[in-house]
N, CA and C atoms as an extended XYZ file, in Angstrom:
489
Properties=species:S:1:pos:R:3:atomname:S:1:resname:S:1:resid:I:1 pbc="F F F"
N         0.821       -1.187        0.000 N   MET     1
C         0.000        0.000        0.000 CA  MET     1
C         0.869        1.256        0.000 C   MET     1
N         1.902        1.290        0.855 N   LEU     2
C         2.787        2.445        0.919 CA  LEU     2
C         3.500        2.637       -0.415 C   LEU     2
N         3.878        1.543       -1.057 N   LYS     3
C         4.564        1.619       -2.341 CA  LYS     3
C         3.670        2.285       -3.390 C   LYS     3
N         2.379        1.934       -3.387 N   LYS     4
C         1.439        2.551       -4.324 CA  LYS     4
C         1.291        4.036       -4.040 C   LYS     4
N         1.272        4.411       -2.767 N   LEU     5
C         1.153        5.819       -2.397 CA  LEU     5
C         2.379        6.608       -2.839 C   LEU     5
N         3.545        6.011       -2.699 N   ILE     6
C         4.777        6.690       -3.107 CA  ILE     6
C         4.775        6.908       -4.615 C   ILE     6
N         4.388        5.890       -5.372 N   VAL     7
C         4.320        6.030       -6.832 CA  VAL     7
C         3.326        7.123       -7.202 C   VAL     7
N         2.169        7.150       -6.539 N   LEU     8
C         1.173        8.185       -6.787 CA  LEU     8
C         1.739        9.568       -6.478 C   LEU     8
N         2.421        9.698       -5.358 N   ALA     9
C         2.998       10.989       -4.969 CA  ALA     9
C         4.049       11.436       -5.978 C   ALA     9
N         4.847       10.511       -6.464 N   LEU    10
C         5.876       10.860       -7.431 CA  LEU    10
C         5.258       11.330       -8.742 C   LEU    10
N         4.211       10.666       -9.163 N   MET    11
C         3.548       11.064      -10.393 CA  MET    11
C         2.922       12.444      -10.242 C   MET    11
N         2.268       12.686       -9.122 N   VAL    12
C         1.626       13.972       -8.884 CA  VAL    12
C         2.658       15.082       -8.792 C   VAL    12
N         3.779       14.829       -8.164 N   SER    13
C         4.781       15.879       -7.979 CA  SER    13
C         5.699       16.054       -9.187 C   SER    13
N         5.527       15.241      -10.216 N   GLY    14
C         6.325       15.413      -11.417 CA  GLY    14
C         7.654       14.701      -11.390 C   GLY    14
N         7.837       13.727      -10.496 N   LEU    15
C         9.122       13.047      -10.404 CA  LEU    15
C         9.151       11.675      -11.073 C   LEU    15
N         8.046       11.232      -11.651 N   ALA    16
C         8.043        9.917      -12.266 CA  ALA    16
C         9.037        9.908      -13.434 C   ALA    16
N         9.894        8.910      -13.481 N   PHE    17
C        10.930        8.849      -14.496 CA  PHE    17
C        10.411        8.140      -15.728 C   PHE    17
N        10.706        8.717      -16.883 N   THR    18
C        10.312        8.117      -18.153 CA  THR    18
C        11.464        8.283      -19.132 C   THR    18
N        11.456        7.487      -20.153 N   GLN    19
C        12.435        7.621      -21.217 CA  GLN    19
C        11.677        7.839      -22.524 C   GLN    19
N        12.064        8.858      -23.262 N   ALA    20
C        11.435        9.141      -24.548 CA  ALA    20
C        12.150        8.346      -25.633 C   ALA    20
N        11.393        7.840      -26.601 N   PRO    21
C        12.047        7.209      -27.745 CA  PRO    21
C        12.930        8.243      -28.448 C   PRO    21
N        13.988        7.816      -29.122 N   PRO    22
C        14.929        8.747      -29.732 CA  PRO    22
C        14.292        9.747      -30.694 C   PRO    22
N        13.183        9.381      -31.363 N   ASP    23
C        12.567       10.279      -32.331 CA  ASP    23
C        11.550       11.237      -31.702 C   ASP    23
N        11.349       11.164      -30.413 N   GLU    24
C        10.420       12.062      -29.719 CA  GLU    24
C        11.093       13.405      -29.448 C   GLU    24
N        10.324       14.500      -29.508 N   PRO    25
C        10.901       15.805      -29.153 CA  PRO    25
C        11.376       15.812      -27.701 C   PRO    25
N        12.393       16.600      -27.443 N   ALA    26
C        12.929       16.741      -26.090 CA  ALA    26
C        12.195       17.872      -25.373 C   ALA    26
N        12.400       17.946      -24.064 N   ALA    27
C        11.740       18.952      -23.237 CA  ALA    27
C        11.969       20.361      -23.776 C   ALA    27
N        13.176       20.657      -24.232 N   ARG    28
C        13.467       21.998      -24.747 CA  ARG    28
C        12.570       22.326      -25.942 C   ARG    28
N        12.329       21.354      -26.805 N   GLN    29
C        11.468       21.594      -27.964 CA  GLN    29
C        10.025       21.854      -27.520 C   GLN    29
N         9.568       21.095      -26.540 N   TYR    30
C         8.218       21.322      -26.025 CA  TYR    30
C         8.119       22.711      -25.385 C   TYR    30
N         9.138       23.076      -24.624 N   TYR    31
C         9.151       24.390      -23.977 CA  TYR    31
C         9.159       25.504      -25.029 C   TYR    31
N        10.031       25.396      -26.036 N   ASP    32
C        10.109       26.417      -27.083 CA  ASP    32
C         8.776       26.561      -27.810 C   ASP    32
N         8.112       25.441      -28.052 N   GLU    33
C         6.810       25.463      -28.717 CA  GLU    33
C         5.783       26.237      -27.886 C   GLU    33
N         5.723       25.953      -26.591 N   LEU    34
C         4.777       26.653      -25.706 CA  LEU    34
C         5.120       28.136      -25.584 C   LEU    34
N         6.382       28.442      -25.455 N   ARG    35
C         6.805       29.829      -25.327 CA  ARG    35
C         6.455       30.620      -26.584 C   ARG    35
N         6.604       30.004      -27.750 N   ALA    36
C         6.320       30.677      -29.022 CA  ALA    36
C         4.854       31.081      -29.152 C   ALA    36
N         3.965       30.343      -28.512 N   VAL    37
C         2.530       30.667      -28.585 CA  VAL    37
C         2.039       31.329      -27.302 C   VAL    37
N         2.977       31.860      -26.501 N   SER    38
C         2.660       32.523      -25.223 CA  SER    38
C         1.880       31.601      -24.291 C   SER    38
N         2.262       30.329      -24.272 N   GLY    39
C         1.585       29.340      -23.437 CA  GLY    39
C         2.195       29.142      -22.067 C   GLY    39
N         3.179       29.967      -21.713 N   ILE    40
C         3.824       29.885      -20.397 CA  ILE    40
C         3.276       31.013      -19.533 C   ILE    40
N         2.924       30.712      -18.307 N   ASN    41
C         2.422       31.708      -17.366 CA  ASN    41
C         3.400       32.881      -17.307 C   ASN    41
N         2.934       34.114      -17.489 N   PRO    42
C         3.856       35.256      -17.507 CA  PRO    42
C         4.548       35.538      -16.170 C   PRO    42
N         4.081       34.942      -15.079 N   LEU    43
C         4.737       35.125      -13.782 CA  LEU    43
C         6.007       34.285      -13.650 C   LEU    43
N         6.191       33.339      -14.549 N   MET    44
C         7.340       32.441      -14.463 CA  MET    44
C         8.596       33.134      -14.963 C   MET    44
N         9.690       32.943      -14.230 N   THR    45
C        10.940       33.607      -14.582 CA  THR    45
C        12.063       32.647      -14.960 C   THR    45
N        11.900       31.357      -14.657 N   SER    46
C        12.945       30.367      -14.969 CA  SER    46
C        12.321       29.095      -15.513 C   SER    46
N        13.064       28.430      -16.378 N   VAL    47
C        12.681       27.116      -16.870 CA  VAL    47
C        13.769       26.142      -16.441 C   VAL    47
N        13.358       24.967      -15.988 N   CYS    48
C        14.299       23.969      -15.479 CA  CYS    48
C        14.140       22.676      -16.264 C   CYS    48
N        15.267       22.100      -16.638 N   PHE    49
C        15.280       20.856      -17.388 CA  PHE    49
C        15.980       19.785      -16.563 C   PHE    49
N        15.467       18.565      -16.647 N   ARG    50
C        16.037       17.427      -15.927 CA  ARG    50
C        16.638       16.458      -16.938 C   ARG    50
N        17.950       16.283      -16.945 N   PRO    51
C        18.579       15.394      -17.920 CA  PRO    51
C        18.025       13.965      -17.900 C   PRO    51
N        17.638       13.465      -16.744 N   GLY    52
C        17.123       12.099      -16.643 CA  GLY    52
C        15.685       11.941      -17.098 C   GLY    52
N        15.023       13.057      -17.424 N   GLU    53
C        13.629       13.017      -17.868 CA  GLU    53
C        13.501       13.876      -19.127 C   GLU    53
N        13.791       13.298      -20.275 N   PRO    54
C        13.886       14.073      -21.510 CA  PRO    54
C        12.589       14.717      -21.991 C   PRO    54
N        11.443       14.319      -21.476 N   GLU    55
C        10.166       14.885      -21.918 CA  GLU    55
C         9.613       15.905      -20.929 C   GLU    55
N        10.306       16.131      -19.808 N   VAL    56
C         9.770       16.942      -18.716 CA  VAL    56
C        10.558       18.237      -18.557 C   VAL    56
N         9.820       19.329      -18.375 N   PHE    57
C        10.438       20.576      -17.954 CA  PHE    57
C         9.533       21.216      -16.912 C   PHE    57
N        10.098       22.155      -16.183 N   GLU    58
C         9.390       22.813      -15.097 CA  GLU    58
C         9.652       24.303      -15.213 C   GLU    58
N         8.615       25.111      -15.033 N   VAL    59
C         8.800       26.558      -14.998 CA  VAL    59
C         8.500       27.024      -13.586 C   VAL    59
N         9.283       27.996      -13.122 N   ILE    60
C         9.103       28.486      -11.761 CA  ILE    60
C         9.096       30.011      -11.741 C   ILE    60
N         8.446       30.525      -10.722 N   GLY    61
C         8.415       31.956      -10.484 CA  GLY    61
C         8.406       32.200       -8.984 C   GLY    61
N         8.875       33.357       -8.591 N   PHE    62
C         8.956       33.712       -7.173 CA  PHE    62
C         8.023       34.884       -6.906 C   PHE    62
N         7.239       34.787       -5.848 N   SER    63
C         6.263       35.832       -5.551 CA  SER    63
C         6.936       37.183       -5.328 C   SER    63
N         8.146       37.179       -4.805 N   ARG    64
C         8.843       38.449       -4.561 CA  ARG    64
C         9.141       39.185       -5.867 C   ARG    64
N         9.120       38.475       -7.013 N   ASP    65
C         9.423       39.051       -8.317 CA  ASP    65
C         8.184       39.324       -9.168 C   ASP    65
N         6.981       38.980       -8.675 N   PHE    66
C         5.785       39.065       -9.504 CA  PHE    66
C         5.584       40.461      -10.097 C   PHE    66
N         5.621       41.508       -9.280 N   ALA    67
C         5.348       42.867       -9.766 CA  ALA    67
C         6.372       43.287      -10.824 C   ALA    67
N         7.641       43.056      -10.546 N   GLU    68
C         8.708       43.419      -11.483 CA  GLU    68
C         8.605       42.619      -12.781 C   GLU    68
N         8.301       41.328      -12.664 N   THR    69
C         8.178       40.466      -13.843 CA  THR    69
C         7.043       40.938      -14.746 C   THR    69
N         5.902       41.214      -14.160 N   MET    70
C         4.752       41.645      -14.952 CA  MET    70
C         5.022       43.007      -15.600 C   MET    70
N         5.656       43.909      -14.873 N   LYS    71
C         5.981       45.233      -15.417 CA  LYS    71
C         6.919       45.076      -16.607 C   LYS    71
N         7.939       44.218      -16.482 N   ALA    72
C         8.897       43.993      -17.558 CA  ALA    72
C         8.231       43.388      -18.789 C   ALA    72
N         7.162       42.633      -18.580 N   LYS    73
C         6.448       41.998      -19.692 CA  LYS    73
C         5.294       42.861      -20.191 C   LYS    73
N         5.169       44.084      -19.630 N   GLY    74
C         4.140       45.009      -20.075 CA  GLY    74
C         2.738       44.601      -19.678 C   GLY    74
N         2.611       43.913      -18.563 N   LYS    75
C         1.300       43.436      -18.107 CA  LYS    75
C         1.024       43.968      -16.718 C   LYS    75
N        -0.244       43.955      -16.339 N   GLN    76
C        -0.664       44.387      -15.013 CA  GLN    76
C        -0.699       43.181      -14.077 C   GLN    76
N        -0.227       43.361      -12.862 N   LEU    77
C        -0.273       42.315      -11.846 CA  LEU    77
C        -1.647       42.304      -11.208 C   LEU    77
N        -2.240       41.135      -11.107 N   ASP    78
C        -3.529       40.977      -10.441 CA  ASP    78
C        -3.373       41.472       -9.000 C   ASP    78
N        -4.228       42.405       -8.556 N   PRO    79
C        -4.109       42.933       -7.196 CA  PRO    79
C        -4.118       41.851       -6.116 C   PRO    79
N        -4.778       40.732       -6.365 N   ALA    80
C        -4.824       39.646       -5.381 CA  ALA    80
C        -3.448       39.036       -5.153 C   ALA    80
N        -2.548       39.182       -6.118 N   LEU    81
C        -1.211       38.594       -5.992 CA  LEU    81
C        -0.207       39.514       -5.310 C   LEU    81
N        -0.542       40.787       -5.168 N   LYS    82
C         0.420       41.743       -4.594 CA  LYS    82
C         0.854       41.362       -3.188 C   LYS    82
N        -0.046       40.829       -2.374 N   ASN    83
C         0.301       40.457       -1.000 CA  ASN    83
C         1.168       39.209       -0.920 C   ASN    83
N         1.167       38.384       -1.965 N   SER    84
C         1.940       37.145       -1.929 CA  SER    84
C         3.443       37.414       -1.919 C   SER    84
N         3.867       38.589       -2.362 N   ALA    85
C         5.296       38.903       -2.392 CA  ALA    85
C         5.898       38.869       -0.999 C   ALA    85
N         5.124       39.239        0.002 N   LYS    86
C         5.629       39.239        1.379 CA  LYS    86
C         5.928       37.832        1.877 C   LYS    86
N         5.223       36.837        1.315 N   ASP    87
C         5.368       35.462        1.783 CA  ASP    87
C         6.557       34.729        1.173 C   ASP    87
N         7.178       35.298        0.115 N   ASN    88
C         8.314       34.688       -0.565 CA  ASN    88
C         7.987       33.256       -0.994 C   ASN    88
N         6.950       33.123       -1.808 N   LEU    89
C         6.493       31.826       -2.293 CA  LEU    89
C         7.163       31.477       -3.619 C   LEU    89
N         7.191       30.202       -3.930 N   LEU    90
C         7.670       29.719       -5.215 CA  LEU    90
C         6.508       28.991       -5.872 C   LEU    90
N         6.210       29.350       -7.109 N   ILE    91
C         5.186       28.618       -7.855 CA  ILE    91
C         5.910       27.790       -8.908 C   ILE    91
N         5.520       26.537       -9.007 N   SER    92
C         6.154       25.591       -9.908 CA  SER    92
C         5.081       24.930      -10.767 C   SER    92
N         5.313       24.903      -12.074 N   GLN    93
C         4.417       24.202      -12.985 CA  GLN    93
C         5.249       23.194      -13.760 C   GLN    93
N         4.839       21.931      -13.720 N   THR    94
C         5.557       20.853      -14.379 CA  THR    94
C         4.824       20.476      -15.660 C   THR    94
N         5.593       20.252      -16.722 N   TYR    95
C         5.040       19.876      -18.027 CA  TYR    95
C         5.682       18.584      -18.496 C   TYR    95
N         4.875       17.734      -19.098 N   LYS    96
C         5.382       16.509      -19.726 CA  LYS    96
C         4.835       16.492      -21.148 C   LYS    96
N         5.741       16.371      -22.112 N   ARG    97
C         5.379       16.410      -23.526 CA  ARG    97
C         4.572       17.657      -23.869 C   ARG    97
N         4.904       18.766      -23.211 N   GLY    98
C         4.268       20.039      -23.505 CA  GLY    98
C         2.915       20.256      -22.860 C   GLY    98
N         2.485       19.327      -21.994 N   VAL    99
C         1.194       19.436      -21.323 CA  VAL    99
C         1.432       19.580      -19.823 C   VAL    99
N         0.780       20.585      -19.225 N   LYS   100
C         0.972       20.805      -17.789 CA  LYS   100
C         0.413       19.614      -17.015 C   LYS   100
N         1.257       19.040      -16.167 N   THR   101
C         0.854       17.876      -15.377 CA  THR   101
C         0.761       18.169      -13.894 C   THR   101
N         1.216       19.331      -13.481 N   GLY   102
C         1.147       19.648      -12.057 CA  GLY   102
C         1.494       21.089      -11.780 C   GLY   102
N         0.984       21.568      -10.658 N   GLU   103
C         1.292       22.919      -10.198 CA  GLU   103
C         1.400       22.866       -8.689 C   GLU   103
N         2.449       23.468       -8.170 N   ASN   104
C         2.666       23.495       -6.728 CA  ASN   104
C         2.977       24.912       -6.290 C   ASN   104
N         2.487       25.270       -5.116 N   LEU   105
C         2.811       26.545       -4.490 CA  LEU   105
C         3.567       26.198       -3.221 C   LEU   105
N         4.846       26.567       -3.177 N   LEU   106
C         5.715       26.182       -2.079 CA  LEU   106
C         6.074       27.388       -1.219 C   LEU   106
N         6.200       27.156        0.073 N   SER   107
C         6.578       28.184        1.037 CA  SER   107
C         8.085       28.168        1.235 C   SER   107
N         8.638       29.328        1.542 N   LYS   108
C        10.076       29.438        1.809 CA  LYS   108
C        10.419       28.670        3.075 C   LYS   108
N        11.460       27.871        3.008 N   ASP   109
C        11.961       27.163        4.184 CA  ASP   109
C        12.855       28.122        4.945 C   ASP   109
N        12.385       28.582        6.076 N   LYS   110
C        13.109       29.604        6.830 CA  LYS   110
C        14.485       29.140        7.300 C   LYS   110
N        14.696       27.829        7.407 N   GLY   111
C        15.979       27.297        7.850 CA  GLY   111
C        16.997       27.154        6.725 C   GLY   111
N        16.538       27.250        5.488 N   GLU   112
C        17.416       27.079        4.325 CA  GLU   112
C        17.254       28.275        3.395 C   GLU   112
N        18.341       28.896        3.007 N   SER   113
C        18.250       30.107        2.190 CA  SER   113
C        17.793       29.852        0.756 C   SER   113
N        17.958       28.644        0.252 N   ASP   114
C        17.627       28.370       -1.147 CA  ASP   114
C        16.646       27.209       -1.301 C   ASP   114
N        15.698       27.085       -0.362 N   SER   115
C        14.806       25.937       -0.352 CA  SER   115
C        13.362       26.351       -0.076 C   SER   115
N        12.430       25.686       -0.779 N   TRP   116
C        10.994       25.910       -0.604 CA  TRP   116
C        10.333       24.550       -0.423 C   TRP   116
N         9.184       24.513        0.261 N   PHE   117
C         8.538       23.228        0.528 CA  PHE   117
C         7.020       23.336        0.484 C   PHE   117
N         6.394       22.180        0.300 N   GLN   118
C         4.943       22.039        0.383 CA  GLN   118
C         4.677       20.715        1.081 C   GLN   118
N         3.785       20.735        2.061 N   GLU   119
C         3.421       19.504        2.771 CA  GLU   119
C         1.968       19.167        2.492 C   GLU   119
N         1.707       17.880        2.377 N   TYR   120
C         0.337       17.414        2.189 CA  TYR   120
C         0.227       15.995        2.730 C   TYR   120
N        -1.005       15.593        2.992 N   THR   121
C        -1.275       14.260        3.514 CA  THR   121
C        -2.177       13.533        2.530 C   THR   121
N        -1.893       12.267        2.309 N   SER   122
C        -2.709       11.444        1.435 CA  SER   122
C        -2.777       10.038        2.001 C   SER   122
N        -3.984        9.569        2.193 N   LYS   123
C        -4.232        8.205        2.685 CA  LYS   123
C        -3.423        7.880        3.931 C   LYS   123
N        -3.363        8.828        4.843 N   GLY   124
C        -2.703        8.614        6.119 CA  GLY   124
C        -1.197        8.791        6.123 C   GLY   124
N        -0.615        9.176        5.000 N   HIS   125
C         0.830        9.384        4.928 CA  HIS   125
C         1.117       10.862        4.695 C   HIS   125
N         2.173       11.336        5.332 N   LYS   126
C         2.569       12.735        5.212 CA  LYS   126
C         3.671       12.857        4.156 C   LYS   126
N         3.452       13.740        3.195 N   PHE   127
C         4.407       13.966        2.119 CA  PHE   127
C         4.940       15.392        2.225 C   PHE   127
N         6.212       15.541        1.893 N   ARG   128
C         6.836       16.871        1.876 CA  ARG   128
C         7.619       16.996        0.564 C   ARG   128
N         7.182       17.915       -0.293 N   LEU   129
C         7.876       18.210       -1.533 CA  LEU   129
C         8.831       19.359       -1.250 C   LEU   129
N        10.091       19.208       -1.630 N   VAL   130
C        11.105       20.232       -1.388 CA  VAL   130
C        11.796       20.548       -2.712 C   VAL   130
N        11.873       21.844       -3.032 N   ILE   131
C        12.637       22.301       -4.191 CA  ILE   131
C        13.753       23.197       -3.665 C   ILE   131
N        14.984       22.845       -4.029 N   SER   132
C        16.156       23.636       -3.643 CA  SER   132
C        16.822       24.128       -4.920 C   SER   132
N        17.224       25.408       -4.918 N   ILE   133
C        17.848       25.998       -6.096 CA  ILE   133
C        19.151       26.668       -5.662 C   ILE   133
N        20.248       26.258       -6.274 N   SER   134
C        21.552       26.843       -5.934 CA  SER   134
C        21.715       28.188       -6.640 C   SER   134
N        22.647       29.011       -6.171 N   PRO   135
C        22.910       30.291       -6.850 CA  PRO   135
C        23.326       30.109       -8.315 C   PRO   135
N        23.884       28.950       -8.661 N   ALA   136
C        24.299       28.673      -10.038 CA  ALA   136
C        23.148       28.180      -10.908 C   ALA   136
N        21.951       28.024      -10.334 N   GLY   137
C        20.799       27.585      -11.113 CA  GLY   137
C        20.574       26.082      -11.117 C   GLY   137
N        21.364       25.338      -10.387 N   ARG   138
C        21.124       23.893      -10.256 CA  ARG   138
C        19.956       23.711       -9.294 C   ARG   138
N        19.117       22.718       -9.578 N   TYR   139
C        18.016       22.513       -8.661 CA  TYR   139
C        17.794       21.042       -8.362 C   TYR   139
N        17.157       20.832       -7.230 N   ARG   140
C        16.828       19.495       -6.748 CA  ARG   140
C        15.363       19.514       -6.347 C   ARG   140
N        14.637       18.498       -6.774 N   ARG   141
C        13.231       18.330       -6.419 CA  ARG   141
C        13.156       16.991       -5.707 C   ARG   141
N        12.700       16.995       -4.453 N   ALA   142
C        12.694       15.761       -3.651 CA  ALA   142
C        11.359       15.594       -2.935 C   ALA   142
N        10.975       14.344       -2.738 N   VAL   143
C         9.768       14.014       -1.981 CA  VAL   143
C        10.173       13.171       -0.783 C   VAL   143
N         9.745       13.619        0.390 N   TYR   144
C         9.976       12.892        1.636 CA  TYR   144
C         8.636       12.349        2.106 C   TYR   144
N         8.637       11.133        2.627 N   VAL   145
C         7.409       10.487        3.087 CA  VAL   145
C         7.514       10.181        4.575 C   VAL   145
N         6.455       10.509        5.298 N   ASP   146
C         6.331       10.192        6.728 CA  ASP   146
C         7.533       10.648        7.556 C   ASP   146
N         7.986       11.868        7.312 N   ASN   147
C         9.059       12.511        8.090 CA  ASN   147
C        10.397       11.773        8.066 C   ASN   147
N        10.629       10.951        7.055 N   LYS   148
C        11.928       10.281        6.938 CA  LYS   148
C        12.980       11.328        6.567 C   LYS   148
N        14.222       11.109        7.021 N   ILE   149
C        15.265       12.098        6.781 CA  ILE   149
C        15.916       11.958        5.408 C   ILE   149
N        15.707       10.838        4.734 N   THR   150
C        16.216       10.686        3.377 CA  THR   150
C        15.043       10.736        2.404 C   THR   150
N        15.273       11.320        1.245 N   ALA   151
C        14.216       11.474        0.245 CA  ALA   151
C        13.809       10.117       -0.316 C   ALA   151
N        12.518        9.942       -0.510 N   THR   152
C        11.996        8.739       -1.142 CA  THR   152
C        12.289        8.786       -2.637 C   THR   152
N        12.233        9.974       -3.212 N   ALA   153
C        12.552       10.167       -4.624 CA  ALA   153
C        13.122       11.566       -4.800 C   ALA   153
N        14.011       11.702       -5.768 N   GLU   154
C        14.573       13.017       -6.039 CA  GLU   154
C        14.996       13.102       -7.501 C   GLU   154
N        15.034       14.317       -7.997 N   GLY   155
C        15.461       14.581       -9.357 CA  GLY   155
C        16.291       15.853       -9.357 C   GLY   155
N        17.242       15.924      -10.254 N   TYR   156
C        18.143       17.071      -10.332 CA  TYR   156
C        18.071       17.671      -11.722 C   TYR   156
N        18.383       18.945      -11.821 N   GLY   157
C        18.371       19.596      -13.114 CA  GLY   157
C        19.045       20.948      -13.068 C   GLY   157
N        18.861       21.690      -14.141 N   LYS   158
C        19.467       23.010      -14.288 CA  LYS   158
C        18.385       23.977      -14.747 C   LYS   158
N        18.360       25.151      -14.110 N   CYS   159
C        17.398       26.191      -14.448 CA  CYS   159
C        18.101       27.301      -15.214 C   CYS   159
N        17.332       27.956      -16.069 N   GLU   160
C        17.849       29.105      -16.808 CA  GLU   160
C        16.739       30.148      -16.902 C   GLU   160
N        17.099       31.412      -17.038 N   PRO   161
C        16.079       32.456      -17.118 CA  PRO   161
C        15.205       32.310      -18.360 C   PRO   161
N        13.943       32.658      -18.222 N   ILE   162
C        13.039       32.695      -19.363 CA  ILE   162
C        13.247       34.047      -20.048 C   ILE   162
N        13.532       34.024      -21.301 N   GLN   163
C        13.786       35.263      -22.057 CA  GLN   163
C        12.505       35.851      -22.578 C   GLN   163
C-alpha cells in the first residue's frame, strides 16, 4: 500500500521517471513550442530541465518578483497577488510532452536560504515536496514520506532564465 502511495505521490509531484524514444521531441522543444505561442504563465521567470527526464520541464516563479516580472512583460499584476510577495512563495508548474501535469505553491523554508517546501497528507501518509535551487541555477526536487530524513525520490536539473 505504501509503495502505491509513493508512486502516486511521485507522479503527482512530477518526479516519475520516463524515457522518450529517440525520435520524440525533447523537453526543450516542447518548452520552445509553448513559449512561441505565449503558453507559459507570464509570472514564471525560470525554466528547469532534468537530464534524466527528456520529456519533462518545469517553470518556476517567485512571488517576490511578480510585480517586477509583470511590469517587464508590459502586463498588469492581479491585485490579489500583490500580498503574496511578502510570503516569498515559489510557484512551480511541471510539463510533460508540452502538457501541464502539475502545479505546486511552495513556502520558503526559513531554515534554508535556497529551499521551498509544500506539505500534504494522502491516505494517512505525510508527504513533503522540497525544491532547492543553488545560486548557479542547479536545482533538486525531492519528496519525503512520513518525516523520513532521506528522500523517497529526487530529481536534479538546471534552471535558466526565461527570455
